[in-house]
C-alpha positions in Angstrom: -141.4 242.8 -72.9 -145.2 242.8 -73.4 -148.0 241.7 -75.5 -151.0 244.1 -75.3 -154.4 244.3 -76.8 -156.0 247.6 -77.5 -159.7 246.9 -77.4 -160.7 250.2 -79.0 -158.3 249.8 -81.9 -158.6 246.0 -82.1 -154.8 246.0 -82.2 -152.2 243.6 -80.8 -148.8 245.0 -80.0 -145.9 242.5 -79.4 -142.7 244.2 -78.2 -139.6 243.6 -76.2 -138.4 247.2 -76.1 -136.1 246.7 -79.1 -138.5 245.2 -81.7 -142.2 245.6 -82.3 -144.7 243.4 -84.2 -148.2 244.9 -84.6 -151.3 243.2 -86.0 -155.0 244.0 -85.8 -158.5 242.6 -86.2 -159.9 244.0 -89.5 -163.5 245.1 -90.0 -164.6 241.8 -91.3 -162.8 239.8 -88.6 -159.7 238.9 -90.7 -156.3 239.6 -89.2 -154.2 242.4 -90.8 -150.5 243.1 -90.6 -149.8 246.6 -89.3 -146.0 246.9 -88.5 -142.8 245.0 -88.1 -139.6 246.7 -87.1 -137.9 248.9 -84.5 -139.8 249.2 -81.2 -142.7 251.6 -81.1 -144.2 252.9 -77.9 -146.5 250.6 -76.0 -150.0 251.7 -75.0 -150.8 253.5 -78.2 -152.8 252.8 -81.3 -151.2 253.3 -84.7 -154.1 253.9 -87.1 -151.9 255.6 -89.7 -150.0 252.3 -90.1 -153.1 250.2 -90.6 -153.6 248.1 -93.7 -155.9 249.8 -96.3 -159.3 249.6 -94.7 -162.2 247.9 -96.3 -165.8 247.1 -95.5 -167.7 243.9 -96.3 -166.2 242.1 -99.3 -164.2 245.0 -100.8 -161.1 243.1 -100.0 -161.9 241.1 -103.1 -161.2 244.2 -105.3 -157.6 244.0 -106.3 -157.3 247.8 -106.0 -157.4 247.3 -102.2 -153.8 246.3 -101.4 -154.6 244.9 -98.0 -151.8 243.4 -95.9 -153.1 240.2 -94.4 -151.6 238.3 -91.5 -152.6 234.7 -92.5 -154.3 234.9 -95.9 -156.6 232.2 -97.3 -157.1 231.1 -100.8 -160.1 231.9 -103.0 -161.4 235.2 -101.6 -160.1 237.7 -104.0 -156.5 237.9 -102.7 -154.7 236.5 -105.8 -151.3 236.4 -104.2 -150.0 233.0 -102.9 -151.9 232.0 -99.8 -150.7 231.1 -96.3 -153.0 228.2 -96.3 -155.5 226.4 -98.5 -158.0 223.5 -97.9 -160.2 221.2 -99.9 -163.6 220.2 -98.6 -165.6 217.0 -99.3 -167.6 218.8 -102.0 -164.4 219.8 -103.8 -164.6 223.5 -102.9 -161.7 225.3 -101.3 -163.1 228.7 -100.1 -162.6 229.3 -96.4 -163.3 232.6 -94.5 -161.7 232.4 -91.0 -162.7 235.2 -88.7 -161.4 236.3 -85.3 -163.1 234.5 -82.4 -160.9 234.8 -79.3 -157.3 235.3 -78.0 -155.1 234.4 -75.1 -152.0 236.0 -73.8 -149.7 234.3 -71.4 -146.2 234.2 -70.0 -143.7 231.6 -71.4 -144.2 229.3 -74.4 -146.1 226.1 -75.0 -144.6 222.9 -76.5 -145.5 221.9 -80.1 -146.4 218.2 -80.1 -144.1 216.0 -82.1 -142.0 218.9 -83.5 -138.8 220.6 -82.4 -139.3 224.2 -81.3 -137.7 226.9 -79.3 -138.6 227.0 -75.6 -138.4 228.9 -72.4 -137.0 227.7 -69.0 -138.7 230.5 -67.1 -142.0 232.2 -67.9 -140.4 235.7 -67.8 -138.2 234.8 -70.8 -141.1 235.3 -73.3 -144.7 236.0 -73.8 -147.1 234.2 -76.2 -150.2 235.2 -78.0 -152.7 232.7 -79.3 -155.2 234.0 -81.8 -158.3 231.8 -82.6 -159.8 232.1 -86.0 -162.8 230.1 -87.1 -164.5 229.3 -90.4 -168.2 229.1 -89.4 -169.3 227.1 -92.4 -166.9 224.2 -92.0 -166.0 224.3 -88.3 -162.3 224.7 -89.1 -160.4 226.4 -86.3 -157.1 228.0 -87.0 -154.9 229.0 -84.0 -152.0 231.4 -84.8 -149.2 231.2 -82.2 -146.8 234.1 -81.6 -144.0 234.1 -79.0 -141.8 237.1 -78.5 -138.6 236.7 -76.5 -137.2 239.2 -74.0 -133.5 238.8 -74.8 -133.7 238.2 -78.6 -135.3 240.3 -81.4 -137.0 237.1 -82.5 -140.7 236.1 -83.0 -141.5 232.4 -83.1 -144.6 231.5 -85.1 -146.6 228.4 -85.9 -150.1 227.5 -86.7 -152.6 224.8 -85.5 -155.5 223.6 -87.5 -158.4 221.8 -85.8 -161.4 220.3 -87.5 -164.3 221.0 -85.2 -166.9 220.0 -87.8 -168.1 216.6 -88.9 -166.9 216.6 -92.5 -163.4 215.7 -93.8 -161.1 218.6 -94.5 -157.8 218.3 -96.5 -155.1 220.8 -95.9 -153.2 221.5 -99.2 -151.1 224.5 -98.0 -150.1 225.2 -94.4 -147.4 227.9 -94.1 -145.7 228.4 -90.8 -145.4 232.1 -91.4 -146.7 234.7 -93.8 -145.8 238.3 -93.6 -147.0 241.2 -95.8 -144.5 244.0 -95.9 -145.6 247.5 -97.0 -142.9 247.9 -99.6 -140.5 245.8 -101.6 -137.3 247.9 -101.3 -135.3 244.9 -100.0 -132.5 242.6 -101.2 -133.2 238.9 -100.9 -130.4 236.7 -99.4 -130.6 232.9 -100.0 -128.4 230.0 -99.0 -128.1 227.5 -101.8 -125.4 225.1 -103.3 -124.8 221.4 -103.7 -122.9 218.6 -102.1 -119.5 219.8 -101.0 -120.3 223.5 -101.7 -123.2 224.1 -99.3 -124.2 227.5 -98.0 -123.4 229.6 -101.1 -124.8 233.1 -100.5 -127.1 234.7 -103.1 -128.0 238.4 -102.8 -130.4 240.1 -105.3 -133.0 242.9 -105.2 -136.6 242.0 -105.0 -138.6 242.5 -108.2 -142.3 242.3 -109.1 -143.3 238.7 -109.3 -142.1 235.6 -107.4 -138.7 234.7 -106.0 -137.7 232.0 -103.6 -136.2 228.6 -102.9 -137.7 225.2 -102.1 -136.9 221.5 -101.6 -138.8 218.5 -102.7 -136.0 216.0 -101.9 -137.4 214.8 -98.6 -134.8 216.8 -96.7 -134.0 220.5 -96.5 -131.0 219.7 -98.8 -127.6 221.0 -99.7 -129.2 222.8 -102.6 -131.3 225.0 -100.4 -131.4 225.9 -96.7 -134.7 226.6 -95.1 -134.2 230.3 -94.5 -134.4 233.7 -96.2 -133.0 237.1 -95.2 -134.2 240.5 -96.4 -131.9 243.4 -96.1 -132.4 247.0 -97.1 -130.2 247.8 -100.2 -127.9 250.0 -98.1 -127.7 247.5 -95.2 -124.2 246.1 -94.3 -122.8 243.8 -91.7 -123.0 246.6 -89.1 -125.7 249.0 -90.3 -129.2 249.0 -91.7 -132.5 247.1 -91.4 -132.5 243.3 -91.8 -135.3 240.7 -91.5 -134.7 237.0 -91.4 -137.0 233.9 -91.4 -135.8 230.4 -90.6 -137.9 227.2 -90.5 -137.4 224.6 -87.8 -138.0 221.7 -90.1 -136.0 218.9 -91.8 -138.1 218.0 -94.8 -139.6 219.6 -97.9 -140.1 223.3 -97.6 -140.7 226.5 -99.5 -139.4 230.0 -98.6 -140.5 232.7 -101.0 -141.4 236.3 -101.6 -144.0 237.6 -103.9 -144.2 241.3 -104.9 -147.5 242.4 -106.2 -148.4 245.3 -108.5 -148.7 247.7 -105.5 -145.2 246.9 -104.3 -146.4 244.9 -101.3 -144.0 242.0 -100.6 -145.5 238.8 -99.2 -142.9 236.6 -97.4 -143.8 233.0 -96.7 -142.0 230.0 -95.2 -143.4 226.5 -94.5 -143.9 223.0 -95.7 -143.6 222.7 -99.5 -147.3 222.5 -100.8 -146.2 220.8 -103.9 -145.4 217.6 -102.0 -148.0 218.0 -99.1 -151.6 217.4 -98.2 -153.0 216.3 -94.8 -156.4 214.9 -94.1 -158.2 216.3 -91.0 -161.1 214.1 -90.0 -163.6 215.4 -87.4 -161.8 216.3 -84.2 -158.3 216.0 -85.8 -155.5 218.5 -85.3 -152.4 219.5 -87.4 -149.5 221.7 -86.3 -147.1 223.3 -88.7 -143.4 223.5 -88.0 -142.2 226.6 -86.1 -140.7 229.5 -88.0 -138.6 232.2 -86.4 -138.5 235.8 -87.6 -135.5 237.8 -86.5 -135.1 241.6 -86.9 -132.1 243.9 -86.7 -131.8 247.6 -87.1 -128.0 247.4 -87.0 -127.1 245.2 -89.9 -126.8 241.6 -91.0 -124.3 240.6 -88.3 -126.7 241.5 -85.5 -129.5 239.6 -87.2 -127.3 236.5 -87.3 -126.3 236.9 -83.7 -130.1 236.9 -82.7 -130.4 233.5 -84.4 -127.1 232.3 -82.9 -128.1 233.0 -79.3 -131.7 231.9 -79.6 -130.8 228.6 -81.3 -127.8 227.9 -79.1 -129.6 228.7 -75.8 -133.3 227.9 -76.4 -133.4 225.4 -79.3 -130.6 223.0 -78.5 -131.4 220.9 -75.4 -129.8 218.6 -72.9 -126.5 218.1 -71.2 -124.5 219.2 -74.3 -126.4 222.5 -74.9 -124.0 224.5 -72.7 -121.1 222.0 -72.5 -117.8 222.6 -74.2 -117.6 220.2 -77.2 -114.7 217.7 -77.3 -111.8 217.8 -79.7 -112.2 214.7 -81.8 -110.5 212.5 -84.4 -112.6 210.9 -87.0 -111.0 208.0 -89.0 -113.0 208.5 -92.2 -110.5 210.4 -94.4 -107.7 208.6 -92.6 -108.8 205.1 -93.6 -112.2 205.1 -95.3 -113.5 201.6 -95.2 -110.1 200.0 -95.0 -109.2 199.6 -91.3 -108.6 196.9 -88.7 -108.9 197.0 -85.0 -105.1 197.4 -84.7 -105.1 200.4 -87.0 -108.0 202.1 -85.2 -106.2 201.6 -81.8 -103.0 203.1 -83.4 -104.9 206.2 -84.5 -106.7 206.6 -81.2 -103.5 206.4 -79.3 -101.9 209.0 -81.6 -104.9 211.2 -81.2 -104.7 211.0 -77.4 -101.0 211.9 -77.5 -101.9 215.1 -79.5 -104.5 216.1 -76.9 -107.7 214.9 -78.6 -110.5 213.8 -76.3 -112.7 211.6 -78.5 -112.1 209.0 -81.2 -115.0 208.5 -83.7 -115.3 205.3 -85.7 -116.9 206.1 -89.0 -118.6 204.0 -91.7 -117.6 200.3 -92.2 -117.8 198.8 -88.7 -121.0 196.7 -89.2 -122.3 193.8 -91.3 -120.0 193.0 -94.2 -119.3 196.6 -95.1 -116.0 196.9 -96.9 -117.4 199.5 -99.3 -120.7 201.3 -99.7 -122.4 198.5 -101.7 -123.9 196.6 -98.7 -125.0 196.1 -95.1 -126.8 199.3 -94.2 -129.5 198.1 -91.8 -127.4 195.3 -90.4 -126.3 196.9 -87.2 -124.0 194.1 -86.0 -120.2 194.4 -85.7 -118.1 193.5 -88.8 -116.5 190.3 -87.5 -113.5 190.6 -89.9 -112.6 194.1 -88.6 -113.7 194.0 -85.0 -113.1 190.5 -83.5 -114.2 191.8 -80.1 -117.1 193.7 -81.6 -117.9 197.3 -80.9 -117.8 196.5 -77.2 -114.2 195.2 -77.3 -112.9 198.0 -79.5 -114.7 200.8 -77.4 -113.3 199.4 -74.2 -109.8 199.3 -75.6 -110.1 202.9 -76.9 -111.4 204.1 -73.6 -108.6 202.3 -71.8 -106.2 204.5 -73.8 -107.6 207.5 -72.0 -109.8 208.8 -74.9 -113.6 208.6 -75.3 -115.3 206.6 -78.1 -117.9 207.6 -80.7 -119.7 205.7 -83.4 -121.2 206.5 -86.9 -124.7 205.3 -87.9 -127.0 205.7 -90.8 -130.3 204.4 -89.5 -132.7 205.8 -92.1 -131.2 203.7 -94.9 -131.0 200.1 -96.0 -128.8 198.4 -98.6 -130.4 196.0 -101.1 -127.6 193.7 -100.2 -128.5 193.4 -96.5 -130.1 190.9 -94.2 -132.7 193.6 -93.2 -133.8 194.2 -96.8 -134.0 190.5 -97.5 -136.2 190.1 -94.4 -138.3 193.2 -95.0 -138.2 194.5 -98.6 -141.5 196.2 -98.0 -139.9 198.5 -95.4 -138.0 200.4 -98.1 -139.7 203.3 -99.7 -141.1 202.3 -103.1 -144.1 202.3 -105.4 -145.4 198.8 -105.9 -144.9 197.4 -109.4 -142.5 200.2 -110.3 -138.6 200.0 -110.3 -136.8 201.4 -107.3 -134.1 204.0 -107.7 -130.8 203.1 -106.0 -128.6 206.0 -104.9 -125.3 205.2 -103.3 -126.4 201.5 -103.4 -129.2 202.2 -100.8 -132.8 202.8 -100.3 -134.6 204.9 -97.7 -136.7 203.2 -95.0 -140.3 204.4 -94.6 -139.7 206.4 -91.4 -143.4 207.2 -91.2 -144.2 203.7 -90.1 -144.2 203.2 -86.3 -143.0 199.5 -86.5 -139.9 200.7 -88.3 -139.2 203.3 -85.8 -139.6 200.8 -83.0 -137.2 198.3 -84.7 -134.6 201.0 -85.2 -134.8 202.2 -81.6 -134.4 198.7 -80.2 -131.5 197.7 -82.5 -129.6 201.0 -82.1 -130.2 201.1 -78.3 -128.7 197.6 -78.2 -125.6 198.7 -80.0 -125.2 201.8 -77.8 -125.8 200.0 -74.6 -123.2 197.3 -75.5 -120.3 199.7 -75.3 -119.1 202.9 -73.6 -120.3 205.2 -76.4 -120.0 209.0 -75.8 -120.9 210.3 -79.2 -123.1 209.3 -82.1 -122.7 210.7 -85.7 -126.1 210.2 -87.4 -125.6 210.3 -91.2 -128.1 210.3 -94.1 -126.7 209.9 -97.6 -129.5 210.0 -100.2 -132.6 211.9 -101.1 -136.0 210.3 -101.3 -137.4 209.0 -104.6 -140.6 207.1 -105.4 -142.3 208.8 -102.4 -145.1 206.4 -101.4 -146.1 204.4 -98.3 -147.8 201.1 -98.7 -149.5 201.7 -95.3 -151.3 204.9 -96.4 -154.5 204.8 -98.5 -154.3 206.5 -101.9 -156.0 209.7 -100.8 -153.5 210.2 -98.0 -150.2 209.7 -100.0 -149.7 213.5 -99.7 -148.9 212.9 -96.1 -145.9 210.7 -96.9 -143.0 213.2 -96.6 -144.3 214.9 -93.4 -144.9 211.5 -91.8 -141.3 210.6 -92.6 -140.0 213.7 -90.8 -142.3 213.1 -87.8 -140.9 209.5 -87.6 -137.3 210.9 -87.8 -138.0 213.3 -85.0 -139.7 210.5 -82.9 -136.6 208.3 -83.3 -134.2 211.2 -82.4 -136.4 212.1 -79.4 -136.4 208.5 -78.1 -132.7 207.9 -78.5 -131.7 211.3 -77.0 -134.0 210.7 -74.0 -132.6 207.2 -73.5 -129.0 208.3 -73.8 -129.0 211.9 -72.5 -125.2 211.8 -71.8 -124.3 211.1 -75.5 -123.4 214.0 -77.8 -125.4 213.5 -81.1 -124.1 215.0 -84.3 -126.3 215.1 -87.3 -124.9 214.6 -90.8 -126.4 214.1 -94.3 -123.6 213.6 -96.9 -122.2 216.7 -95.2 -124.7 219.6 -95.0 -127.6 218.1 -96.9 -129.8 218.4 -93.8 -128.2 221.1 -91.8 -131.3 222.8 -90.5 -132.7 224.1 -87.2 -135.1 221.2 -86.9 -132.3 218.8 -86.1 -130.6 221.3 -83.7 -133.5 220.5 -81.4 -132.0 217.0 -81.0 -128.4 217.1 -82.1 -126.7 220.4 -81.0 -124.0 220.1 -83.6 -123.9 219.0 -87.2 -121.3 218.0 -89.9 -121.3 221.1 -92.0 -119.9 219.8 -95.3 -118.0 216.8 -96.7 -115.7 219.5 -98.2 -112.8 219.7 -95.7 -110.7 222.0 -97.8 -109.9 225.0 -95.6 -110.3 227.6 -98.4 -113.7 226.2 -99.3 -114.6 226.0 -95.7 -114.1 229.8 -95.3 -117.1 230.4 -97.6 -119.1 227.5 -96.3 -118.7 228.4 -92.7 -119.4 232.1 -93.4 -122.6 231.3 -95.3 -123.8 229.0 -92.5 -123.1 231.7 -89.9 -125.9 233.8 -91.3 -128.3 231.6 -89.3 -126.3 229.0 -87.3 -124.1 229.4 -84.3 -120.5 228.2 -84.3 -121.3 225.6 -81.6 -123.4 223.8 -84.3 -120.6 223.5 -86.9 -118.4 220.5 -87.0 -115.1 221.8 -88.5 -112.3 219.4 -89.1 -108.6 219.6 -90.2 -107.9 217.1 -92.9 -104.9 215.9 -94.8 -103.3 217.4 -97.9 -103.6 217.2 -100.8 -107.2 217.8 -99.9 -109.4 214.8 -100.8 -112.0 217.0 -102.4 -110.0 219.7 -104.2 -106.4 218.5 -104.2 -105.4 221.8 -102.8 -102.3 222.2 -100.6 -102.7 224.5 -97.6 -100.5 224.9 -94.6 -101.5 223.0 -91.4 -101.7 226.2 -89.5 -104.2 227.7 -92.1 -106.4 224.6 -91.9 -106.4 224.7 -88.1 -107.2 228.4 -87.8 -110.3 228.0 -90.1 -111.4 225.0 -88.0 -111.0 226.8 -84.7 -114.2 228.8 -85.6 -116.5 225.8 -84.9 -116.3 222.5 -83.1 -112.7 221.4 -83.8 -111.8 218.0 -85.0 -109.3 216.2 -87.2 -110.1 213.9 -90.1 -106.9 212.2 -91.1 -104.4 209.6 -89.9 -102.4 211.2 -87.1 -100.0 208.2 -87.0 -98.7 209.5 -90.3 -97.6 212.9 -89.0 -94.0 214.0 -89.0 -92.5 215.0 -85.7 -92.9 218.7 -86.6 -96.5 218.2 -87.5 -97.2 216.4 -84.2 -95.8 219.3 -82.2 -97.8 221.8 -84.3 -101.1 219.9 -83.7 -100.4 219.6 -80.0 -100.1 223.4 -79.9 -103.2 223.8 -81.9 -105.3 221.6 -79.7 -103.9 223.1 -76.5 -104.7 226.7 -77.7 -108.2 225.7 -78.8 -108.9 224.0 -75.5 -107.8 227.1 -73.6 -110.1 229.3 -75.6 -112.9 226.9 -76.8 -115.5 228.5 -74.6 -115.0 231.7 -76.6 -114.8 229.9 -79.9 -118.0 227.8 -79.4 -120.1 230.1 -77.3 -118.8 233.6 -77.9 -120.5 236.3 -80.0 -119.4 235.9 -83.7 -118.5 238.8 -86.0 -117.8 238.6 -89.7 -115.1 241.3 -90.4 -114.0 240.5 -93.9 -115.9 238.2 -96.3 -114.0 235.4 -98.1 -116.3 236.1 -101.1 -114.0 238.9 -101.9 -111.5 236.3 -103.0 -108.4 237.6 -101.3 -109.0 238.0 -97.6 -111.3 236.8 -94.9 -111.5 237.7 -91.2 -113.7 236.5 -88.3 -113.9 237.4 -84.7 -115.4 235.9 -81.6 -115.9 237.8 -78.3 -116.5 236.0 -75.0 -119.8 236.7 -73.3 -118.2 238.8 -70.6 -116.0 240.6 -73.1 -112.9 239.5 -71.2 -111.3 238.1 -74.3 -111.7 238.0 -78.1 -110.0 236.1 -80.9 -109.5 237.4 -84.4 -108.7 235.2 -87.3 -107.2 236.8 -90.4 -106.8 234.8 -93.6 -104.9 235.7 -96.8 -106.5 233.5 -99.4 -104.6 234.8 -102.5 -101.5 237.0 -102.4 -100.6 239.8 -104.8 -97.5 241.9 -105.0 -97.1 245.4 -103.5 -100.4 245.0 -101.6 -101.8 248.2 -100.3 -102.0 248.0 -96.4 -105.4 248.4 -94.8 -107.0 248.5 -91.4 -109.2 245.9 -90.0 -111.8 247.3 -87.5 -112.7 245.0 -84.7 -116.2 244.7 -83.1 -118.0 243.7 -79.9 -115.5 245.0 -77.4 -116.0 247.5 -74.6 -115.1 250.9 -75.9 -113.8 252.2 -72.6 -111.8 249.1 -71.6 -108.1 248.4 -72.2 -107.0 245.2 -74.0 -103.7 243.4 -74.6 -103.2 242.3 -78.2 -100.9 239.4 -79.0 -100.3 237.2 -82.0 -100.6 233.4 -81.5 -97.9 231.4 -83.2 -95.9 234.4 -84.2 -93.8 234.2 -87.3 -96.2 235.1 -90.0 -95.9 238.8 -89.5 -92.8 240.9 -89.7 -91.6 242.5 -86.6 -92.9 245.9 -87.8 -96.4 244.5 -88.2 -96.3 242.9 -84.8 -95.1 246.2 -83.2 -98.0 248.1 -84.9 -100.7 245.7 -83.7 -99.6 244.1 -80.5 -99.4 245.5 -77.0 -101.9 247.6 -74.9 -104.8 249.0 -77.0 -108.1 250.6 -76.1 -111.3 249.0 -77.0 -112.4 252.1 -78.8 -109.1 252.3 -80.7 -109.4 248.6 -81.8 -113.0 249.1 -83.1 -112.6 252.6 -84.7 -109.0 252.4 -86.0 -108.4 248.6 -85.9 -105.4 246.4 -86.8 -102.9 247.4 -89.4 -102.5 244.6 -91.9 -100.5 243.6 -95.0 -97.8 246.3 -94.7 -94.2 245.8 -96.0 -95.4 242.9 -98.2 -92.0 242.1 -99.7 -90.4 242.0 -96.3 -92.8 239.6 -94.7 -91.3 236.3 -93.5 -94.3 234.4 -95.0 -95.4 235.2 -98.6 -97.8 233.5 -100.8 -101.3 232.2 -100.7 -103.1 230.5 -97.8 -101.6 232.4 -94.9 -103.4 232.8 -91.5 -102.8 234.6 -88.3 -104.7 234.7 -85.0 -104.8 237.7 -82.7 -105.6 237.1 -79.0 -107.3 240.2 -77.5 -107.4 240.1 -73.6 -109.0 242.7 -71.4 -106.6 244.3 -68.9 -108.7 247.0 -67.4 
């Protein structure tokens, strides 16, 4: 791993031996993009890869298709800029030029924002590039960190006003990358509530393509990431580039293809809802963006993100710890529960092998439905006569840990908090407020609100033996305005909200480092890397239907590790779709994540209780592999009939393969499923967990001693003798356990 500067060529080469990123100082002092891709030899200059050269101001001629590294607005580059400013005289032209650079081992912190990090300096190297606009005194520092173990480049930008005049930032991208051609397909993650992480895949075309959020959160509708793949690239072959933004607010992620076929990729804060005033001496940091590269397909690009985010974005005691199997009461009771009912469910969960009981919404104020009491974080006297303290102590006395649901960013109009502080809710004076789910958003950009929330929530957590906190957020932000900001600074509202959110998360996670925090936002409406810096797992979707979850979890896995995905088994008929799926099918989908149950276990039949006991015991025995193993997508559920996933332990001693028949058809042609990630020269024993789904012939073909090379090149033989199978029909699942023997 190295970052080098060739003084003769004015060229910076960032490489870790697998991946190279090359930029250079152009003739007029701007920074140009030279190369991004497979590793090139260090110690050389690459003049034939340079951006088209220019002298003086010829870059303003649109015939010169220059590839800029961090392009400004207003200088003849008519593509969308990486940044733009407005000066006191109303002008917006800025011409930053190279001034200095620094190269050092390790990685610096980004004040107030989540970011990837290093624990030892030899894990990464960092380049800081100083650019300066002489006329205004605006300094721009471009940060680049390349990691030794991951084909990932972390980037962010710092703006410092070293002049005396006021400067307003109107655009501030975290990453801009000019690619020399546009022969790529663009993959996006979009959707809506209960159908998050839908995967789009379309060729780039001349013009503008992308996604964005202006909802105040990243949103279920769009996830802050883009992936570019070469048209022939697959899960296992071909070149892939990903960009992912470590941010939980409004963003844009887009690609513009110009008339010369150059593709400009950008990701950062959405400029439509952003501006930031920099007085003399003031500083602004953009959120971090992470670029990942793979020369061996989409799966390897995903695994770069999985390992970096799991190991060097998540923090604290729970980063590397096995996550507990939990029971959440929400779909089992909704708001309608008593202390007796909760204790009955907790005892039943304990008997099944669960390790944590989570009390969801409805425990506070007078909250018997979603019409009231958000903000009143005091126990509901009618449901919890002994308060949270009494209930938590009784749950823990059963031999199971206790967790609690909160929604701190919101307030109900019918609440004591709103009656005392109506001005704390986001609103525009003299205009009507929009209620959504009978609630308003608190102005998280105000320090006094953050202080209040920290104190009241700390009091609740300290009052009881709480081991887990589920942090929900159930509405988007309307009427964006802060009564504490002057008119000319209202463009700072959304970013200040996010900074306040991060401040509260940081204070609570520092105060309670032993607690596992799980983020949630009506399911996956704020499932983003920014929150992974505080809460190492998140509730992926309110849609708990196992068939739907196949597609949702697959889409999320393009960027996010399995250790970040809350995946629960729920009751049937499913509460979102009404679908009936076997208990085994639901469990085998949920195994590929952080397993939980969201139902009433006291209502199980004897047969169901025994089945769930076996499920939990199997998951516990292999959860290290499920949560922290390397993940492979073998068959996509988007095909409509089958899906298959695989996890391989870090030491390759064991692997688990899930195979899912979504829809059956008669006289199905048999096929082979090639495995991945094993040692080719090792021997493995293949067994089927919970045998009974396959016929004896199928088991004989697949089980027993197999070579790693055989399993990866020939694979498993599936769906033979369809009419003779013991289990026919839709929604069938099977798990193969693959254990190394030599």
